[in-house]
Residue frames as qw, qx, qy, qz and C-alpha x, y, z in Angstrom:
[[0.033, -0.232, 0.589, 0.774, 8.27, -3.89, 31.00],
 [0.020, -0.383, -0.879, -0.285, 5.05, -5.77, 30.28],
 [0.057, -0.733, -0.540, 0.409, 3.08, -3.25, 32.36],
 [0.054, -0.551, 0.189, 0.811, 4.65, -0.38, 30.40],
 [0.000, -0.008, -0.774, -0.633, 3.73, -2.01, 27.07],
 [0.054, -0.567, -0.822, -0.007, 0.16, -2.55, 28.26],
 [0.076, -0.722, -0.288, 0.624, -0.07, 1.08, 29.40],
 [0.026, -0.381, 0.436, 0.815, 1.24, 2.34, 26.04],
 [0.010, -0.238, -0.870, -0.432, -1.21, 0.11, 24.15],
 [0.046, -0.691, -0.677, 0.248, -4.10, 1.49, 26.17],
 [0.054, -0.640, -0.001, 0.766, -3.02, 5.06, 25.45],
 [0.011, -0.143, 0.674, 0.725, -2.90, 4.31, 21.72],
 [0.063, -0.437, -0.874, -0.205, -6.34, 2.72, 21.79],
 [0.067, -0.682, -0.480, 0.548, -7.70, 5.67, 23.76],
 [0.011, -0.393, 0.279, 0.876, -6.77, 8.00, 20.90],
 [0.115, -0.183, -0.802, -0.558, -9.05, 6.09, 18.54],
 [0.165, -0.617, -0.748, 0.179, -11.86, 6.35, 21.10],
 [0.089, -0.597, -0.133, 0.786, -11.26, 10.09, 21.34],
 [0.026, 0.130, -0.579, -0.805, -11.45, 10.29, 17.56],
 [0.150, -0.432, -0.850, -0.259, -14.82, 8.52, 17.59],
 [0.171, -0.670, -0.534, 0.487, -16.03, 10.93, 20.26],
 [0.046, -0.455, 0.164, 0.874, -14.94, 13.96, 18.22],
 [0.055, -0.124, -0.772, -0.621, -16.70, 12.45, 15.19],
 [0.163, -0.612, -0.774, 0.029, -19.95, 12.23, 17.14],
 [0.156, -0.638, -0.240, 0.715, -19.48, 15.80, 18.37],
 [0.012, -0.211, 0.463, 0.861, -19.09, 16.98, 14.77],
 [0.130, -0.367, -0.837, -0.384, -22.30, 15.16, 13.85],
 [0.175, -0.680, -0.600, 0.383, -24.09, 16.88, 16.73],
 [0.096, -0.517, 0.063, 0.848, -22.85, 20.27, 15.51],
 [0.064, 0.005, -0.674, -0.736, -23.93, 19.51, 11.94],
 [0.152, -0.490, -0.852, -0.102, -27.30, 18.23, 13.10],
 [0.142, -0.699, -0.444, 0.542, -27.99, 21.30, 15.18],
 [0.081, -0.429, 0.244, 0.866, -26.85, 23.64, 12.40],
 [0.281, 0.142, -0.593, -0.741, -28.77, 22.19, 9.45],
 [0.737, 0.020, 0.337, -0.585, -31.30, 19.86, 11.05],
 [0.216, 0.346, -0.868, -0.282, -29.75, 16.71, 9.66],
 [0.825, -0.063, -0.129, -0.547, -32.17, 13.87, 8.97],
 [0.883, -0.284, 0.356, -0.115, -32.04, 10.18, 9.95],
 [0.885, 0.417, -0.020, 0.206, -30.01, 9.17, 6.88],
 [0.285, 0.769, -0.368, 0.439, -27.25, 11.60, 7.73],
 [0.524, -0.618, 0.454, -0.371, -27.21, 10.61, 11.40],
 [0.957, -0.081, 0.270, -0.065, -27.16, 6.87, 10.76],
 [0.790, 0.528, -0.109, 0.293, -24.51, 7.11, 8.06],
 [0.082, 0.790, -0.408, 0.450, -22.30, 9.39, 10.17],
 [0.667, -0.508, 0.454, -0.301, -22.58, 7.14, 13.22],
 [0.978, 0.139, 0.146, 0.048, -21.88, 4.05, 11.13],
 [0.574, 0.681, -0.264, 0.370, -18.78, 5.72, 9.72],
 [0.229, -0.738, 0.471, -0.426, -17.57, 6.67, 13.22],
 [0.853, -0.291, 0.386, -0.198, -18.10, 3.13, 14.51],
 [0.924, 0.348, 0.035, 0.153, -16.46, 1.49, 11.49],
 [0.358, 0.768, -0.357, 0.394, -13.44, 3.81, 11.65],
 [0.444, -0.642, 0.504, -0.370, -12.96, 3.14, 15.36],
 [0.936, -0.103, 0.315, -0.116, -13.31, -0.64, 14.94],
 [0.843, 0.483, -0.054, 0.232, -11.01, -0.99, 11.93],
 [0.216, 0.782, -0.396, 0.430, -8.36, 1.36, 13.28],
 [0.603, -0.571, 0.455, -0.322, -8.42, -0.27, 16.72],
 [0.976, 0.045, 0.211, 0.019, -7.95, -3.69, 15.18],
 [0.673, 0.629, -0.182, 0.343, -5.05, -2.46, 13.03],
 [0.085, -0.769, 0.455, -0.441, -3.37, -0.87, 16.05],
 [0.812, -0.377, 0.386, -0.224, -3.85, -4.05, 18.09],
 [0.951, 0.263, 0.086, 0.140, -2.24, -6.08, 15.31],
 [0.567, 0.632, -0.211, 0.484, 0.77, -3.79, 14.72],
 [0.670, -0.634, -0.254, 0.290, 1.16, -2.67, 18.38],
 [0.389, 0.629, -0.125, 0.662, 2.89, 0.72, 17.85],
 [0.426, -0.209, -0.524, 0.707, 4.43, 2.39, 20.89],
 [0.096, 0.454, 0.258, -0.848, 2.61, 5.66, 20.17],
 [0.519, 0.674, 0.513, -0.119, -0.18, 6.75, 17.89],
 [0.514, 0.027, 0.340, 0.787, 2.06, 9.39, 16.33],
 [0.102, 0.541, 0.111, -0.827, 1.47, 13.00, 15.25],
 [0.182, 0.166, -0.640, -0.728, 0.98, 12.10, 11.58],
 [0.180, -0.329, -0.919, -0.124, -1.74, 9.58, 12.43],
 [0.005, -0.564, -0.530, 0.633, -3.46, 12.25, 14.53],
 [0.189, 0.400, -0.253, -0.861, -3.61, 14.49, 11.46],
 [0.252, -0.021, -0.840, -0.480, -5.00, 11.61, 9.39],
 [0.112, -0.437, -0.852, 0.265, -7.53, 10.85, 12.11],
 [0.109, 0.528, 0.219, -0.813, -8.61, 14.50, 11.97],
 [0.263, 0.233, -0.567, -0.745, -9.08, 14.13, 8.21],
 [0.194, -0.216, -0.948, -0.131, -11.11, 10.97, 8.80],
 [0.023, 0.512, 0.628, -0.586, -13.39, 12.92, 11.15],
 [0.234, 0.466, -0.136, -0.842, -13.95, 15.54, 8.45],
 [0.259, 0.078, -0.820, -0.505, -14.62, 12.79, 5.89],
 [0.064, -0.366, -0.901, 0.225, -17.21, 11.39, 8.30],
 [0.164, 0.559, 0.307, -0.753, -18.90, 14.78, 8.32],
 [0.276, 0.347, -0.506, -0.740, -18.86, 14.90, 4.51],
 [0.157, -0.097, -0.965, -0.186, -20.29, 11.38, 4.39],
 [0.060, 0.493, 0.729, -0.472, -23.16, 12.37, 6.69],
 [0.231, 0.546, 0.001, -0.805, -23.92, 15.45, 4.56],
 [0.248, 0.211, -0.739, -0.590, -23.92, 13.45, 1.33],
 [0.099, -0.280, -0.954, 0.041, -26.27, 10.87, 2.85],
 [0.097, 0.562, 0.511, -0.643, -28.50, 13.67, 4.11],
 [0.162, 0.358, -0.339, -0.855, -28.59, 15.19, 0.61],
 [0.156, -0.156, -0.895, -0.387, -30.81, 12.30, -0.54],
 [0.156, -0.610, -0.752, 0.197, -33.49, 13.44, 1.93],
 [0.043, -0.927, -0.219, 0.301, -32.96, 17.22, 2.02],
 [0.559, 0.699, -0.019, 0.445, -30.64, 19.89, 0.69],
 [0.617, -0.614, -0.087, 0.485, -27.76, 20.55, 3.10],
 [0.110, 0.944, -0.151, -0.273, -25.76, 23.72, 2.40],
 [0.854, 0.438, -0.072, 0.272, -23.28, 23.09, -0.40],
 [0.134, 0.822, -0.373, 0.409, -20.91, 25.60, 1.19],
 [0.652, -0.556, 0.451, -0.249, -20.69, 23.45, 4.32],
 [0.962, 0.097, 0.240, 0.091, -19.92, 20.32, 2.33],
 [0.613, 0.690, -0.139, 0.359, -17.37, 22.16, 0.21],
 [0.167, -0.829, 0.400, -0.354, -15.71, 23.64, 3.32],
 [0.801, -0.394, 0.440, -0.104, -15.30, 20.30, 5.09],
 [0.911, 0.317, 0.176, 0.195, -14.05, 18.64, 1.90],
 [0.395, 0.828, -0.216, 0.335, -11.58, 21.43, 1.16],
 [0.375, -0.744, 0.493, -0.253, -10.01, 21.22, 4.63],
 [0.904, -0.139, 0.404, -0.007, -9.77, 17.43, 4.35],
 [0.797, 0.539, 0.061, 0.265, -8.03, 17.74, 0.97],
 [0.125, 0.877, -0.333, 0.324, -5.62, 20.39, 2.23],
 [0.589, -0.596, 0.511, -0.193, -4.66, 18.26, 5.22],
 [0.976, 0.200, 0.086, 0.030, -3.92, 15.39, 2.84],
 [0.620, 0.605, -0.277, 0.415, -0.54, 16.95, 2.16],
 [0.265, -0.769, 0.375, -0.445, 0.16, 17.64, 5.83],
 [0.883, -0.376, 0.241, -0.148, 0.17, 14.19, 7.44],
 [0.907, 0.286, -0.043, 0.305, 2.88, 12.87, 5.11],
 [0.297, 0.714, -0.291, 0.564, 5.12, 15.86, 5.78],
 [0.543, -0.660, 0.319, -0.410, 4.58, 15.50, 9.53],
 [0.985, -0.130, 0.116, 0.021, 5.49, 11.80, 9.35],
 [0.762, 0.430, -0.133, 0.466, 8.71, 12.50, 7.46],
 [0.037, 0.766, -0.271, 0.582, 9.66, 15.47, 9.64],
 [0.607, -0.569, 0.381, -0.403, 9.12, 13.58, 12.91],
 [0.189, 0.382, -0.904, -0.026, 10.51, 10.27, 11.66],
 [0.498, 0.042, 0.715, -0.489, 7.23, 8.48, 12.43],
 [0.605, 0.304, -0.443, -0.587, 6.45, 7.06, 8.98],
 [0.444, -0.104, 0.871, -0.180, 4.88, 3.62, 9.26],
 [0.072, -0.120, -0.862, -0.487, 3.13, 1.16, 6.96],
 [0.042, -0.592, -0.771, 0.231, -0.01, 1.53, 9.07],
 [0.012, 0.645, 0.135, -0.752, 0.06, 5.32, 8.73],
 [0.074, 0.256, -0.598, -0.756, 0.47, 5.12, 4.95],
 [0.100, -0.307, -0.912, -0.253, -2.40, 2.63, 4.67],
 [0.041, -0.637, -0.594, 0.491, -4.60, 4.74, 6.98],
 [0.055, 0.537, -0.140, -0.830, -3.97, 7.81, 4.84],
 [0.095, 0.075, -0.772, -0.624, -4.69, 5.92, 1.62],
 [0.071, -0.444, -0.893, -0.014, -7.97, 4.47, 2.90],
 [0.021, 0.664, 0.378, -0.645, -9.20, 7.89, 4.07],
 [0.086, 0.408, -0.408, -0.812, -8.38, 9.35, 0.64],
 [0.089, -0.097, -0.895, -0.427, -10.11, 6.50, -1.19],
 [0.031, -0.562, -0.799, 0.209, -13.27, 6.74, 0.88],
 [0.058, 0.620, 0.134, -0.771, -13.47, 10.51, 0.44],
 [0.128, 0.248, -0.619, -0.734, -13.24, 10.08, -3.34],
 [0.082, -0.298, -0.937, -0.162, -15.98, 7.44, -3.18],
 [0.000, -0.643, -0.597, 0.480, -18.29, 9.70, -1.18],
 [0.089, 0.556, -0.142, -0.814, -17.68, 12.67, -3.46],
 [0.094, 0.064, -0.797, -0.594, -18.32, 10.54, -6.54],
 [0.020, -0.498, -0.862, 0.093, -21.66, 9.50, -5.04],
 [0.034, 0.689, 0.315, -0.652, -22.57, 13.15, -4.52],
 [0.102, 0.463, -0.414, -0.777, -21.51, 14.28, -8.00],
 [0.053, 0.122, 0.928, 0.347, -23.26, 11.31, -9.62],
 [0.148, 0.638, 0.683, -0.325, -26.60, 12.77, -8.56],
 [0.163, 0.772, -0.014, -0.614, -25.84, 15.76, -10.78],
 [0.217, 0.591, -0.593, -0.502, -23.92, 14.26, -13.71],
 [0.852, 0.177, -0.356, -0.340, -25.02, 10.65, -13.83],
 [0.898, -0.387, 0.200, -0.054, -24.09, 7.27, -12.35],
 [0.819, 0.435, -0.175, 0.330, -20.98, 6.93, -14.53],
 [0.002, -0.797, 0.392, -0.459, -19.20, 9.22, -12.03],
 [0.829, -0.466, 0.243, -0.190, -19.32, 6.34, -9.53],
 [0.908, 0.295, -0.146, 0.261, -16.56, 4.71, -11.57],
 [0.218, 0.728, -0.387, 0.522, -14.14, 7.27, -10.13],
 [0.477, -0.566, 0.469, -0.482, -14.82, 6.26, -6.55],
 [0.950, -0.089, 0.220, -0.204, -15.25, 2.53, -7.22],
 [0.704, 0.590, -0.392, 0.050, -12.12, 2.00, -9.31],
 [0.024, 0.583, -0.728, 0.361, -9.72, 1.60, -6.40],
 [0.655, -0.166, 0.598, -0.432, -12.02, -0.89, -4.66],
 [0.899, 0.385, -0.020, -0.210, -12.45, -2.80, -7.93],
 [0.453, 0.639, -0.598, 0.172, -8.66, -3.04, -8.18],
 [0.296, -0.419, 0.744, -0.428, -8.44, -4.41, -4.62],
 [0.840, 0.091, 0.370, -0.386, -11.16, -6.95, -5.40],
 [0.797, 0.537, -0.264, -0.083, -9.39, -8.02, -8.61],
 [0.155, 0.633, -0.712, 0.263, -6.15, -8.49, -6.66],
 [0.660, -0.238, 0.597, -0.388, -7.94, -11.13, -4.56],
 [0.910, 0.325, 0.220, -0.135, -8.37, -13.18, -7.74],
 [0.726, 0.583, -0.161, 0.328, -5.21, -12.23, -9.68],
 [0.716, -0.586, -0.065, 0.375, -2.31, -12.46, -7.23],
 [0.605, 0.185, 0.145, 0.761, 0.08, -10.67, -9.62],
 [0.027, -0.805, -0.213, -0.553, -1.83, -7.43, -8.95],
 [0.633, -0.764, -0.108, 0.066, -0.52, -7.50, -5.35],
 [0.744, 0.082, -0.038, 0.662, 3.08, -6.92, -6.42],
 [0.243, -0.733, -0.145, 0.618, 4.58, -3.63, -5.20],
 [0.491, 0.800, 0.230, 0.258, 4.57, -0.76, -7.67],
 [0.550, 0.061, -0.091, 0.828, 7.55, 1.55, -8.19],
 [0.071, -0.640, -0.314, 0.698, 7.17, 5.10, -6.85],
 [0.296, 0.456, 0.545, 0.639, 5.48, 7.42, -9.33],
 [0.010, -0.278, -0.196, 0.940, 4.89, 11.15, -9.15],
 [0.325, -0.087, -0.530, -0.779, 2.32, 10.83, -11.94],
 [0.443, -0.383, -0.809, -0.052, 0.30, 8.38, -9.84],
 [0.260, -0.423, -0.517, 0.697, 0.38, 10.74, -6.85],
 [0.086, 0.151, -0.139, -0.975, -0.64, 13.68, -9.03],
 [0.395, -0.227, -0.683, -0.571, -3.60, 11.81, -10.53],
 [0.414, -0.440, -0.761, 0.235, -4.74, 10.73, -7.06],
 [0.169, -0.345, -0.319, 0.866, -4.52, 14.31, -5.82],
 [0.190, 0.049, -0.293, -0.936, -6.56, 15.84, -8.65],
 [0.266, -0.365, -0.861, -0.233, -9.45, 13.39, -8.15],
 [0.228, -0.598, -0.609, 0.469, -10.65, 15.13, -5.00],
 [0.054, -0.386, 0.051, 0.919, -10.08, 18.58, -6.49],
 [0.182, -0.061, -0.648, -0.737, -12.06, 17.79, -9.66],
 [0.301, -0.476, -0.822, -0.084, -14.92, 16.17, -7.78],
 [0.200, -0.552, -0.436, 0.682, -15.05, 19.04, -5.31],
 [0.039, 0.258, -0.251, -0.932, -15.15, 21.55, -8.15],
 [0.274, -0.205, -0.746, -0.571, -17.88, 19.64, -9.96],
 [0.327, -0.507, -0.779, 0.172, -19.87, 19.14, -6.75],
 [0.137, -0.394, -0.274, 0.866, -19.67, 22.81, -5.81],
 [0.312, 0.680, 0.639, 0.180, -21.71, 23.54, -8.95],
 [0.130, -0.728, 0.003, 0.673, -19.96, 26.86, -9.49],
 [0.061, -0.297, 0.629, 0.716, -19.37, 26.19, -13.18],
 [0.668, 0.231, -0.207, -0.676, -21.80, 25.60, -16.05],
 [0.916, -0.049, 0.330, -0.224, -23.06, 22.05, -16.46],
 [0.840, 0.505, -0.157, 0.117, -20.81, 21.33, -19.45],
 [0.166, 0.723, -0.553, 0.379, -17.77, 22.58, -17.55],
 [0.624, -0.403, 0.556, -0.373, -18.62, 20.36, -14.57],
 [0.960, 0.216, 0.139, -0.113, -19.03, 17.47, -16.97],
 [0.619, 0.661, -0.352, 0.236, -15.60, 18.17, -18.48],
 [0.172, -0.662, 0.609, -0.402, -13.96, 18.34, -15.05],
 [0.811, -0.194, 0.471, -0.288, -15.47, 15.00, -14.03],
 [0.906, 0.422, -0.015, 0.019, -14.44, 13.42, -17.35],
 [0.307, 0.749, -0.507, 0.295, -10.91, 14.73, -16.80],
 [0.480, -0.500, 0.624, -0.361, -10.83, 13.04, -13.40],
 [0.917, 0.071, 0.349, -0.180, -12.11, 9.75, -14.78],
 [0.758, 0.621, -0.184, 0.081, -9.84, 9.80, -17.82],
 [0.121, 0.724, -0.602, 0.313, -6.70, 10.48, -15.80],
 [0.635, -0.355, 0.600, -0.333, -7.65, 7.78, -13.31],
 [0.940, 0.281, 0.162, -0.107, -8.23, 5.23, -16.07],
 [0.561, 0.709, -0.380, 0.195, -4.85, 6.10, -17.55],
 [0.176, -0.648, 0.645, -0.365, -3.09, 5.78, -14.17],
 [0.782, -0.158, 0.537, -0.275, -4.70, 2.46, -13.26],
 [0.883, 0.465, 0.010, -0.062, -4.22, 1.13, -16.78],
 [0.370, 0.741, -0.518, 0.215, -0.53, 1.99, -16.77],
 [0.373, -0.503, 0.697, -0.350, -0.03, 0.31, -13.39],
 [0.888, 0.070, 0.380, -0.250, -1.92, -2.82, -14.43],
 [0.775, 0.597, -0.205, 0.040, 0.15, -3.12, -17.62],
 [0.114, 0.703, -0.637, 0.295, 3.36, -2.72, -15.63],
 [0.608, -0.318, 0.637, -0.352, 2.28, -5.36, -13.11],
 [0.924, 0.285, 0.181, -0.177, 1.28, -7.76, -15.89],
 [0.618, 0.672, -0.381, 0.145, 4.58, -7.34, -17.74],
 [0.142, -0.634, 0.672, -0.356, 6.51, -7.71, -14.51],
 [0.785, -0.137, 0.522, -0.304, 4.68, -10.93, -13.68],
 [0.880, 0.470, -0.029, -0.061, 5.35, -12.28, -17.20],
 [0.355, 0.722, -0.543, 0.239, 9.07, -11.53, -16.90],
 [0.425, -0.470, 0.681, -0.367, 9.19, -13.28, -13.54],
 [0.902, 0.108, 0.336, -0.248, 7.42, -16.32, -15.03],
 [0.768, 0.599, -0.216, 0.067, 9.84, -16.49, -17.97],
 [0.120, 0.722, -0.604, 0.317, 12.91, -15.99, -15.80],
 [0.693, -0.404, 0.488, -0.343, 11.97, -18.64, -13.23],
 [0.977, 0.149, 0.150, -0.007, 12.31, -21.71, -15.55],
 [0.590, 0.690, -0.308, 0.284, 15.59, -20.36, -16.89],
 [0.278, -0.733, 0.519, -0.340, 17.01, -20.35, -13.38],
 [0.921, -0.199, 0.303, -0.142, 16.69, -24.16, -13.03],
 [0.876, 0.394, -0.063, 0.270, 19.12, -25.11, -15.87],
 [0.180, 0.796, -0.375, 0.439, 21.55, -22.56, -14.51],
 [0.600, -0.564, 0.468, -0.320, 21.52, -24.22, -11.11],
 [0.976, 0.057, 0.211, 0.003, 21.84, -27.64, -12.71],
 [0.665, 0.647, -0.203, 0.314, 24.75, -26.44, -14.82],
 [0.121, -0.765, 0.484, -0.408, 26.53, -25.12, -11.75],
 [0.813, -0.340, 0.420, -0.216, 26.00, -28.43, -9.96],
 [0.935, 0.320, 0.074, 0.132, 27.33, -30.38, -12.98],
 [0.386, 0.774, -0.336, 0.373, 30.34, -28.09, -13.14],
 [0.440, -0.657, 0.509, -0.341, 31.03, -28.74, -9.45],
 [0.944, -0.079, 0.312, -0.071, 30.83, -32.51, -10.05],
 [0.786, 0.556, -0.095, 0.255, 33.27, -32.27, -12.96],
 [0.069, 0.803, -0.440, 0.396, 35.68, -30.23, -10.89],
 [0.701, -0.475, 0.468, -0.254, 35.53, -32.81, -8.12],
 [0.965, 0.189, 0.168, 0.072, 36.26, -35.58, -10.61],
 [0.547, 0.724, -0.249, 0.340, 39.22, -33.69, -12.05],
 [0.236, -0.742, 0.499, -0.381, 40.61, -33.07, -8.59],
 [0.875, -0.246, 0.388, -0.149, 40.17, -36.74, -7.68],
 [0.888, 0.416, 0.024, 0.192, 41.92, -37.83, -10.87],
 [0.277, 0.800, -0.365, 0.387, 44.75, -35.39, -10.23],
 [0.537, -0.612, 0.494, -0.304, 45.15, -36.74, -6.70],
 [0.964, 0.019, 0.264, -0.004, 45.30, -40.30, -8.03],
 [0.708, 0.623, -0.137, 0.303, 47.97, -39.30, -10.55],
 [0.049, -0.800, 0.457, -0.385, 50.04, -37.59, -7.86],
 [0.774, -0.398, 0.449, -0.203, 49.79, -40.71, -5.71],
 [0.942, 0.294, 0.114, 0.116, 50.86, -42.90, -8.66],
 [0.435, 0.772, -0.300, 0.353, 53.87, -40.64, -9.30],
 [0.352, -0.702, 0.514, -0.344, 54.93, -40.84, -5.66],
 [0.916, -0.144, 0.364, -0.090, 54.62, -44.66, -5.65],
 [0.832, 0.505, -0.025, 0.229, 56.66, -44.96, -8.86],
 [0.156, 0.821, -0.407, 0.368, 59.30, -42.65, -7.42],
 [0.610, -0.544, 0.514, -0.261, 59.59, -44.80, -4.32],
 [0.964, 0.134, 0.228, 0.028, 59.83, -47.97, -6.41],
 [0.626, 0.688, -0.197, 0.310, 62.65, -46.43, -8.45],
 [0.152, -0.771, 0.497, -0.368, 64.47, -45.35, -5.31],
 [0.826, -0.313, 0.434, -0.175, 64.07, -48.87, -3.86],
 [0.912, 0.380, 0.059, 0.143, 65.45, -50.37, -7.05],
 [0.351, 0.783, -0.358, 0.368, 68.47, -48.08, -6.97],
 [0.474, -0.644, 0.507, -0.323, 69.12, -49.03, -3.35],
 [0.949, -0.038, 0.309, -0.048, 69.00, -52.75, -4.24],
 [0.756, 0.590, -0.115, 0.259, 71.48, -52.24, -7.10],
 [0.044, 0.795, -0.462, 0.390, 73.86, -50.33, -4.85],
 [0.724, -0.448, 0.458, -0.254, 73.59, -53.12, -2.23],
 [0.962, 0.222, 0.139, 0.077, 74.40, -55.82, -4.84],
 [0.522, 0.730, -0.270, 0.349, 77.45, -53.86, -5.98],
 [0.280, -0.734, 0.494, -0.373, 78.64, -53.51, -2.43],
 [0.897, -0.217, 0.358, -0.138, 78.33, -57.27, -1.85],
 [0.867, 0.443, -0.009, 0.227, 80.36, -58.04, -4.91]]
């Protein structure tokens, strides 16, 4: 059994290595097609290495039996995001084709709705898969916000940095780590971020229209995060208020138990007294009958 588990773990780890290899192959194809510069190469390779290292560590910690079809789709999206990252980095040195960046981003966004459906259909939904999908989405939004910020201004970086700022704040304020209830609005806002940034980055619309699309993305994201933070804060306040009230309740229950025990003890004593008095009366009657018989 141990040998089988070791063999399965190696197969799972091999899939991450294959993903890193495919990522490098994509970088080679991009480099040969557009003549990608050092910035693009270094950033793409760093992304491939970081993805392989983080994912391998997560798989080693959770030890799944198989990598799973849904995770393969997400890994494919991560490879595309690595290509987008390399192109965005290269854009600071040269001008890679916008159509290529838009194409890779569009496929990555389309596949975002596929991995979840595959996981539910195959019954392979896991916490690791959900986290993997979320991190790929978040990083793609960050990269796109960097790209669009070169056209519309650094304020666009708020879109990509907001999720990471929330994670950092949760390290300080523990109440931000509480689980949130499912929300279709939250999912919708997350989905439109990539679409809006892609549309603004494609530069197909007039400048004011691109500005409006980016502002729409930022505004909806601020609303979504703000709503969640308010809910978490209120939930933490209710938990803090409820906790002290629970102590008197427990004490009251304990006091009630003590009173019941005392009542039962007193009742037992009274029953014993009644039985003793009854025996005394019976003994007295026997003595009287004996005296009468003697006479």
